[in-house]
C-alpha positions as CSV (number, residue, x, y, z in Angstrom):
1,M,-109.2,37.2,7.1
2,V,-111.0,34.3,8.7
3,A,-110.3,30.6,8.0
4,S,-113.5,30.3,5.9
5,Q,-112.2,32.9,3.5
6,L,-108.9,30.9,2.8
7,P,-108.9,29.1,-0.5
8,S,-109.0,25.4,-0.5
9,V,-105.6,23.5,-0.9
10,E,-107.1,21.4,-3.6
11,S,-108.2,24.4,-5.7
12,N,-106.2,26.2,-8.3
13,Q,-106.9,29.4,-6.3
14,V,-103.9,28.6,-4.1
15,K,-101.5,29.1,-7.0
16,D,-103.5,32.1,-8.2
17,N,-103.5,33.8,-4.8
18,C,-99.8,33.0,-4.1
19,C,-98.4,34.0,-7.5
20,W,-101.1,36.4,-8.6
21,L,-100.6,35.4,-12.1
22,A,-101.5,31.8,-13.0
23,D,-99.8,31.9,-16.4
24,N,-96.5,33.2,-15.0
25,L,-94.9,29.8,-14.8
26,P,-91.4,30.7,-13.4
27,A,-93.0,32.6,-10.6
28,N,-95.6,30.0,-10.1
29,Q,-93.0,27.2,-9.8
30,A,-90.7,29.3,-7.5
31,A,-93.5,30.0,-5.1
32,S,-94.7,26.3,-5.1
33,D,-91.1,25.2,-4.3
34,I,-90.8,27.6,-1.4
35,F,-94.1,26.4,0.1
36,V,-93.3,22.8,-0.4
37,R,-89.9,23.2,1.2
38,T,-91.2,25.0,4.2
39,G,-94.3,22.8,4.6
40,M,-96.6,25.8,4.3
41,L,-98.6,24.6,1.3
42,D,-100.7,22.1,3.2
43,L,-101.6,24.7,5.9
44,G,-103.2,26.9,3.3
45,I,-102.2,30.1,5.2
46,L,-101.2,32.1,2.2
47,G,-103.9,33.7,0.2
48,G,-105.8,36.9,-0.1
49,I,-109.1,38.1,-1.3
50,D,-107.6,40.1,-4.1
51,E,-104.3,40.5,-6.0
52,V,-103.0,43.2,-3.8
53,G,-103.5,41.2,-0.6
54,S,-101.8,38.1,-2.2
55,K,-98.8,40.2,-3.2
56,G,-98.3,41.6,0.2
57,M,-98.6,38.3,1.9
58,F,-96.2,36.7,-0.5
59,V,-93.6,39.4,-0.2
60,D,-93.7,39.2,3.6
61,F,-93.3,35.4,3.4
62,V,-90.2,35.7,1.2
63,K,-88.6,38.3,3.5
64,V,-89.1,36.1,6.5
65,N,-87.6,33.1,4.9
66,S,-84.7,35.0,3.5
67,A,-83.9,36.4,6.9
68,T,-84.1,32.9,8.4
69,A,-81.7,31.6,5.7
70,K,-79.2,34.3,6.5
71,L,-79.3,33.5,10.2
72,S,-78.7,29.8,9.6
73,S,-75.7,30.5,7.3
74,K,-73.9,32.6,10.0
75,E,-70.8,31.0,11.6
76,K,-71.5,29.3,14.9
77,P,-69.8,30.8,17.9
78,T,-66.7,28.9,19.1
79,L,-64.6,28.8,22.3
80,G,-62.0,31.5,22.6
81,G,-59.0,29.1,22.6
82,Q,-60.0,27.0,19.6
83,R,-57.5,27.0,16.7
84,I,-59.0,26.7,13.3
85,K,-56.9,24.3,11.1
86,T,-56.4,25.2,7.5
87,R,-54.8,23.0,4.9
88,K,-51.3,24.1,3.9
89,R,-50.2,23.8,0.4
90,N,-46.6,23.4,-0.8
91,I,-45.8,26.1,-3.3
92,A,-42.9,24.8,-5.4
93,A,-40.7,27.2,-7.1
94,P,-40.2,26.5,-10.8
95,L,-37.0,24.8,-11.9
96,D,-34.4,27.1,-13.1
97,P,-31.2,25.1,-13.9
98,S,-30.0,27.8,-16.3
99,S,-29.5,30.3,-13.5
100,F,-27.8,27.8,-11.3
101,S,-25.5,26.8,-14.1
102,D,-24.6,30.4,-14.8
103,A,-23.9,31.0,-11.1
104,I,-21.5,28.0,-11.0
105,V,-19.8,29.1,-14.2
106,Q,-19.4,32.6,-12.8
107,I,-17.7,31.1,-9.7
108,Y,-15.2,29.4,-12.0
109,L,-14.6,32.6,-13.9
110,D,-14.2,34.7,-10.8
111,N,-11.5,32.3,-9.5
112,A,-9.8,31.7,-12.8
113,G,-10.4,28.0,-12.5
114,D,-8.4,27.6,-9.3
115,L,-10.2,24.6,-7.8
116,E,-9.2,25.4,-4.2
117,L,-10.8,28.8,-4.5
118,V,-13.8,27.4,-6.4
119,A,-14.4,24.9,-3.6
120,K,-14.3,27.7,-1.0
121,S,-16.7,29.9,-3.0
122,I,-19.1,27.0,-3.5
123,E,-19.0,26.2,0.2
124,S,-20.0,29.8,1.1
125,S,-22.7,30.1,-1.5
126,D,-26.4,29.5,-0.9
127,L,-27.1,27.8,-4.2
128,N,-29.6,24.9,-4.2
129,F,-27.3,21.9,-4.8
130,S,-29.9,19.4,-3.7
131,R,-32.1,20.5,-6.6
132,Y,-29.5,21.0,-9.3
133,G,-26.9,18.4,-8.5
134,D,-26.8,17.0,-12.0
135,T,-26.3,20.5,-13.4
136,F,-23.4,21.1,-11.1
137,F,-21.4,18.0,-12.2
138,E,-22.2,18.8,-15.9
139,V,-20.5,22.2,-15.4
140,V,-17.6,20.5,-13.6
141,F,-17.0,17.9,-16.4
142,I,-17.7,19.9,-19.6
143,G,-18.0,23.6,-18.4
144,V,-21.6,24.1,-19.3
145,R,-25.1,22.7,-18.7
146,T,-26.2,20.1,-21.2
147,Q,-29.5,20.0,-23.0
148,P,-32.1,17.6,-21.5
149,G,-31.5,14.0,-22.6
150,T,-28.2,14.7,-24.5
151,I,-24.7,15.8,-23.8
152,K,-25.0,18.7,-26.2
153,P,-24.1,22.0,-24.5
154,E,-26.9,24.4,-23.8
155,E,-26.6,27.0,-26.5
156,E,-27.8,30.0,-24.4
157,G,-25.9,29.0,-21.2
158,E,-22.6,30.5,-19.9
159,R,-19.5,28.4,-20.3
160,H,-16.1,28.3,-18.6
161,P,-12.8,27.0,-20.0
162,Y,-11.6,25.2,-16.8
163,S,-13.6,21.9,-17.1
164,L,-12.3,18.4,-16.9
165,I,-12.4,17.9,-20.7
166,D,-10.5,21.1,-21.2
167,C,-7.4,20.0,-19.2
168,A,-4.5,17.8,-20.3
169,A,-5.0,14.1,-20.6
170,Q,-2.5,13.4,-17.8
171,R,-2.8,12.1,-14.3
172,E,-1.3,15.2,-12.8
173,A,-3.8,17.4,-14.5
174,I,-6.9,15.3,-13.8
175,L,-6.2,14.3,-10.1
176,P,-7.1,17.8,-8.8
177,Y,-10.6,17.4,-10.2
178,V,-11.0,14.1,-8.4
179,L,-9.9,15.6,-5.1
180,F,-12.2,18.6,-5.7
181,I,-15.2,16.4,-6.2
182,Q,-14.2,14.3,-3.3
183,K,-14.1,17.4,-1.1
184,T,-17.5,18.5,-2.4
185,L,-19.0,15.1,-1.7
186,R,-17.7,15.1,1.9
187,R,-19.5,18.4,2.4
188,R,-22.6,17.4,0.5
189,P,-22.8,13.5,0.5
190,F,-26.3,13.7,-1.1
191,L,-24.6,14.7,-4.4
192,I,-23.2,11.2,-5.0
193,K,-26.4,10.2,-6.7
194,S,-26.1,13.2,-9.1
195,L,-22.5,12.2,-9.8
196,E,-23.7,8.7,-10.7
197,N,-26.3,10.1,-13.0
198,V,-23.9,12.3,-14.9
199,M,-21.2,9.7,-15.2
200,R,-23.8,7.2,-16.5
201,K,-25.1,9.6,-19.0
202,F,-21.6,10.5,-20.3
203,L,-20.4,6.9,-20.4
204,Q,-23.4,5.9,-22.4
205,S,-22.7,8.7,-24.8
206,L,-18.9,8.2,-25.3
207,E,-19.3,8.2,-29.1
208,F,-20.2,11.9,-29.0
209,F,-16.9,12.8,-27.3
210,E,-13.5,13.2,-29.0
211,E,-10.9,10.5,-28.6
212,N,-8.8,12.6,-26.2
213,E,-11.9,13.6,-24.2
214,R,-12.7,9.9,-23.8
215,Q,-9.2,9.3,-22.6
216,K,-9.6,12.0,-20.0
217,L,-12.8,10.5,-18.8
218,A,-11.1,7.1,-18.5
219,I,-8.2,8.5,-16.5
220,F,-10.7,10.4,-14.2
221,T,-12.7,7.2,-13.7
222,A,-9.6,5.2,-12.7
223,L,-8.4,7.9,-10.4
224,A,-11.9,8.1,-8.8
225,F,-11.7,4.4,-7.8
226,S,-8.0,4.7,-6.8
227,Q,-8.9,7.6,-4.5
228,K,-12.0,5.7,-3.3
229,L,-14.3,8.5,-4.2
230,S,-17.1,8.6,-1.7
231,G,-19.1,5.5,-2.4
232,L,-19.1,5.6,-6.2
233,P,-20.4,2.1,-7.1
234,P,-18.4,0.2,-9.9
235,E,-21.5,-0.9,-11.6
236,T,-22.2,2.8,-12.4
237,V,-19.1,2.6,-14.6
238,F,-19.0,-0.8,-16.1
239,Q,-22.6,-1.6,-16.9
240,P,-23.3,1.6,-19.0
241,L,-20.4,0.7,-21.2
242,L,-22.0,-2.4,-22.5
243,K,-24.1,-0.7,-25.1
244,D,-24.0,-2.7,-28.3
245,N,-23.2,0.3,-30.6
246,L,-20.3,1.5,-28.4
247,V,-18.9,-2.0,-28.1
248,A,-19.2,-2.7,-31.8
249,K,-17.3,0.5,-32.7
250,G,-14.4,-0.4,-30.4
251,I,-15.0,2.7,-28.3
252,V,-15.6,0.7,-25.1
253,L,-12.4,-1.4,-25.6
254,S,-10.3,1.7,-26.0
255,F,-11.9,3.3,-22.9
256,I,-11.5,0.3,-20.6
257,T,-7.9,-0.3,-21.7
258,E,-7.0,3.2,-20.7
259,F,-8.9,2.7,-17.5
260,F,-7.0,-0.5,-16.7
261,K,-3.6,1.0,-17.5
262,E,-4.2,4.0,-15.2
263,Y,-5.7,2.0,-12.4
264,L,-2.9,-0.5,-12.3
265,K,-0.3,2.2,-11.9
266,E,-1.2,2.6,-8.2
267,N,-3.2,-0.6,-7.5
268,S,-2.5,-4.3,-7.6
269,L,-4.2,-6.8,-10.0
270,D,-6.1,-8.2,-7.0
271,D,-7.5,-4.7,-6.4
272,L,-8.6,-4.5,-10.0
273,I,-10.2,-7.9,-9.9
274,A,-12.1,-7.0,-6.7
275,L,-13.3,-3.9,-8.5
276,L,-14.4,-5.9,-11.5
277,K,-16.2,-8.3,-9.2
278,K,-18.2,-5.6,-7.6
279,G,-19.1,-4.4,-11.0
280,K,-20.1,-8.0,-12.0
281,M,-17.5,-8.1,-14.8
282,E,-14.7,-10.3,-13.5
283,D,-15.8,-13.2,-15.7
284,N,-16.9,-11.1,-18.6
285,L,-13.9,-9.2,-20.0
286,L,-14.6,-10.5,-23.5
287,E,-17.9,-8.4,-23.4
288,F,-15.8,-5.3,-23.8
289,F,-14.6,-6.6,-27.2
290,P,-16.5,-6.3,-30.5
291,S,-18.4,-9.5,-31.3
292,G,-15.9,-10.5,-34.0
293,K,-13.0,-10.4,-31.5
294,R,-14.4,-12.2,-28.5
295,T,-11.8,-14.9,-28.3
296,S,-9.1,-15.6,-25.7
297,E,-6.5,-15.2,-28.4
298,A,-7.7,-11.7,-29.3
299,L,-7.9,-10.7,-25.7
300,S,-4.3,-11.9,-25.0
301,E,-3.0,-10.2,-28.1
302,H,-4.7,-6.9,-27.3
303,F,-3.8,-6.6,-23.6
304,T,-0.2,-7.9,-24.2
305,K,0.3,-5.2,-26.8
306,E,-0.9,-2.6,-24.3
307,G,1.5,-3.9,-21.6
308,L,-1.2,-5.5,-19.5
309,T,0.4,-8.9,-19.2
310,S,-0.8,-9.5,-15.7
311,L,-4.4,-9.1,-16.9
312,V,-3.7,-11.6,-19.7
313,E,-2.4,-14.1,-17.1
314,Y,-5.4,-13.6,-14.9
315,N,-7.8,-14.1,-17.8
316,S,-6.0,-17.3,-19.0
317,K,-6.2,-18.7,-15.5
318,K,-9.9,-17.8,-15.4
319,M,-10.6,-19.4,-18.7
320,F,-8.7,-22.5,-17.7
321,E,-10.8,-22.8,-14.5
322,V,-14.0,-22.5,-16.5
323,K,-13.0,-25.1,-19.1
324,L,-11.7,-27.4,-16.4
325,K,-15.0,-27.2,-14.6
326,E,-16.8,-28.2,-17.9
327,I,-14.5,-31.2,-18.5
328,K,-14.9,-32.3,-14.9
329,S,-18.6,-32.2,-15.1
330,T,-18.7,-34.2,-18.3
331,L,-16.2,-36.8,-16.9
332,T,-18.2,-37.1,-13.6
333,T,-21.4,-37.8,-15.5
334,M,-19.8,-40.5,-17.7
335,I,-18.2,-42.2,-14.7
336,N,-21.5,-42.2,-12.7
337,E,-23.2,-43.7,-15.8
338,E,-20.4,-46.3,-16.0
339,A,-19.7,-45.5,-19.6
340,E,-17.1,-47.5,-21.5
341,I,-13.5,-46.5,-20.8
342,S,-12.8,-46.1,-24.6
343,E,-15.7,-43.8,-25.0
344,V,-14.7,-41.7,-21.9
345,T,-11.1,-41.5,-23.2
346,E,-12.2,-40.2,-26.6
347,V,-14.5,-37.5,-25.1
348,V,-11.8,-36.3,-22.6
349,K,-9.1,-36.2,-25.3
350,Q,-11.3,-34.1,-27.6
351,Q,-12.2,-31.6,-24.8
352,V,-8.6,-31.4,-23.7
353,K,-7.6,-30.7,-27.3
354,D,-10.2,-27.9,-27.7
355,A,-9.2,-26.4,-24.4
356,K,-5.5,-26.7,-25.0
357,F,-4.9,-28.1,-21.6
358,P,-1.4,-29.0,-20.4
359,D,-0.9,-32.8,-20.0
360,I,0.1,-32.4,-16.4
361,E,-3.2,-30.6,-15.6
362,V,-5.1,-33.4,-17.3
363,V,-3.5,-36.1,-15.1
364,R,-4.3,-34.1,-11.9
365,M,-7.9,-33.5,-13.0
366,L,-8.5,-37.2,-13.8
367,W,-7.3,-38.3,-10.4
368,D,-9.5,-35.7,-8.7
369,V,-12.6,-36.7,-10.5
370,L,-12.0,-40.4,-9.9
371,M,-11.6,-39.9,-6.2
372,E,-14.6,-37.5,-6.0
373,A,-16.8,-40.2,-7.6
374,V,-16.1,-42.7,-4.8
375,Q,-18.9,-43.3,-2.3
376,W,-17.0,-42.7,1.0
377,S,-18.1,-44.0,4.3
378,G,-18.1,-41.8,7.4
379,K,-17.0,-44.5,9.8
380,N,-15.9,-47.7,8.0
381,Q,-12.3,-47.3,7.1
382,Q,-12.0,-50.8,5.6
383,Q,-15.0,-49.9,3.3
384,N,-13.2,-46.7,2.2
385,S,-10.1,-48.6,1.4
386,N,-11.9,-51.2,-0.7
387,S,-13.9,-48.5,-2.5
388,A,-10.8,-46.5,-3.4
389,L,-8.9,-49.5,-4.7
390,R,-11.9,-50.7,-6.6
391,Q,-12.1,-47.3,-8.3
392,V,-8.4,-47.3,-9.2
393,N,-8.6,-50.8,-10.7
394,A,-11.9,-50.0,-12.6
395,W,-10.5,-46.8,-14.3
396,A,-6.8,-47.6,-14.6
397,G,-7.3,-47.9,-18.3
398,L,-8.4,-44.2,-18.4
399,M,-5.3,-43.1,-16.4
400,N,-3.1,-45.2,-18.6
401,A,-4.3,-43.4,-21.7
402,F,-3.0,-40.1,-20.4
403,C,0.1,-41.1,-18.4
404,T,2.1,-41.4,-21.5
405,S,5.6,-40.5,-20.2
406,G,7.7,-40.9,-17.1
407,K,7.2,-37.2,-16.2
408,L,3.4,-37.6,-16.3
409,E,3.6,-40.8,-14.2
410,L,5.7,-39.0,-11.6
411,E,3.2,-36.2,-11.5
412,L,0.5,-38.8,-10.8
413,I,2.4,-40.1,-7.9
414,Y,2.8,-36.6,-6.5
415,K,-0.9,-36.1,-6.9
416,V,-1.7,-39.3,-5.0
417,Q,0.9,-38.4,-2.3
418,T,-0.7,-35.0,-1.8
419,Q,-4.2,-36.3,-1.5
420,C,-3.2,-39.1,0.9
421,Y,-1.4,-36.6,3.0
422,E,-4.4,-34.1,3.1
423,D,-7.2,-36.7,3.5
424,A,-7.0,-38.7,6.7
425,K,-9.1,-41.6,5.3
426,L,-6.5,-42.1,2.5
427,M,-3.4,-41.7,4.7
428,K,-2.7,-45.5,5.0
429,L,-3.7,-46.3,1.4
430,F,-0.7,-44.7,-0.3
431,P,1.4,-47.9,-0.8
432,E,-1.7,-49.9,-1.8
433,I,-2.7,-47.3,-4.4
434,I,0.8,-47.2,-5.9
435,R,1.0,-51.0,-6.0
436,S,-2.4,-51.2,-7.7
437,L,-1.4,-48.5,-10.4
438,Y,1.8,-50.6,-11.0
439,D,-0.2,-53.8,-11.4
440,Q,-2.5,-52.0,-13.9
441,D,0.6,-50.8,-15.9
442,V,-0.2,-47.1,-15.2
443,L,3.1,-46.6,-13.3
444,A,6.4,-48.0,-14.5
445,E,9.0,-49.5,-12.1
446,D,11.6,-46.8,-12.9
447,T,9.1,-44.0,-12.1
448,I,8.3,-45.5,-8.7
449,L,12.0,-46.0,-7.9
450,L,12.8,-42.4,-9.0
451,W,10.1,-41.1,-6.6
452,F,11.4,-43.3,-3.8
453,R,15.0,-42.1,-4.2
454,K,14.7,-38.5,-5.4
455,G,11.1,-37.4,-5.0
456,S,10.7,-33.6,-4.4
457,N,7.3,-33.4,-2.9
458,Q,7.8,-33.2,0.9
459,K,4.2,-33.6,2.0
460,G,4.2,-36.7,4.2
461,R,7.2,-38.0,2.3
462,Q,9.0,-39.5,5.2
463,S,6.1,-41.7,6.3
464,F,5.1,-42.6,2.8
465,V,8.6,-43.7,1.9
466,K,8.7,-45.9,4.9
467,A,5.3,-47.4,4.0
468,L,6.4,-48.0,0.4
469,E,9.8,-49.5,1.4
470,P,8.7,-53.2,1.3
471,F,7.2,-52.8,-2.2
472,V,10.3,-50.9,-3.4
473,K,12.6,-53.6,-1.9
474,W,10.6,-56.2,-3.8
475,L,11.0,-54.2,-7.1
476,E,14.8,-53.9,-6.5
477,E,15.1,-57.7,-5.9
478,A,13.0,-58.4,-9.0
479,E,15.3,-56.1,-11.0
480,E,18.4,-57.9,-9.7
481,E,17.0,-61.3,-10.6
482,E,16.4,-60.1,-14.2
């Protein structure tokens, strides 16, 4: 076929010749797409005088293009040493805590609950503790796996009768469980997080345990800290207890009381306070009490009844320090604002009454605040002397309002003596301060003579007696003249 016989590109004969059926639209479109994609349409090389010729040329064209497509899709040759990287996928096995729980229970049953033998069997087992740590401790504590989100036992799971809550509520019976867990944690330290999780869950759910079971958990917790169980943080224990419903029902108070009693059998009060401090509870013992009993009196009554008098004394001292700080803050503000002495006296008396402060502590506190309010100079000793005496004279009326007996006056002298002994800038001011307090009617003559002759405070006494001797001699002469 010569070029002159080819149909024109612009004519409809191109589609007719290529598809041999103008009204067969799918075939027509498919052929046109092939020609356009390959760039053959504009060349006008497909055609045919009749239908048979067109069919033949079209079939040949499709075969050629199909073969070319197959060749282009074949994998290109590579060098012999090249490694083809394929993406690896982690295939995680499905969780099966039930089987793990049953296996641990079986170990207990096989060894009749002997914790030494149980520990050896666990050590030689190939169980996946890293994946089922929480389940392991559930079986240790209550003998069976719990249902998700609760402490209810799994109904279909195996159970053993050798758990912590199945033993007697005595130290001798519970201590082996602590040692067993301690040994396990030394072998598998990653399990400490699982122990925290389980203890937190149980402590937050104390209301679902029987009273004797809560007692066992309290004894276990105390022994765990006494034995310094591998890194168990105190906040894991104390913070979960502060759930409102548990506190309101008195469950927390009962638990923490049992905990304190057991812990103090082998540890000092200082150890307990350090533990409470780590748990951020040393200043918040009242938070363990129901809201209607959060008073110092209720705390003292409860712990005294339980034989925890040392804890009562500690709390009283702590409350005293807190209230003392509040009174000092109020007094310092009023002194700096130069309030009237009568006004300051009334405020201090009311706060002292509310706090039930001993009179001796009030006298000591007043002197501390007065001296702390002085603007001391770092170099000028004469300026310091003048400032101290000015402060004493200005607030002598306040001191006089609280030094209402010879005993309190003597306590004030002891306080001045101690501060002058410990503070170098006041060392030489002792006789002048005593003289000023005498002139302002804060100290009586008899009190000064009693201190001079029989004072019991030995801090710098010898030098202070010598410095005060001229003033005492003057007092004695004045007394003889009268």
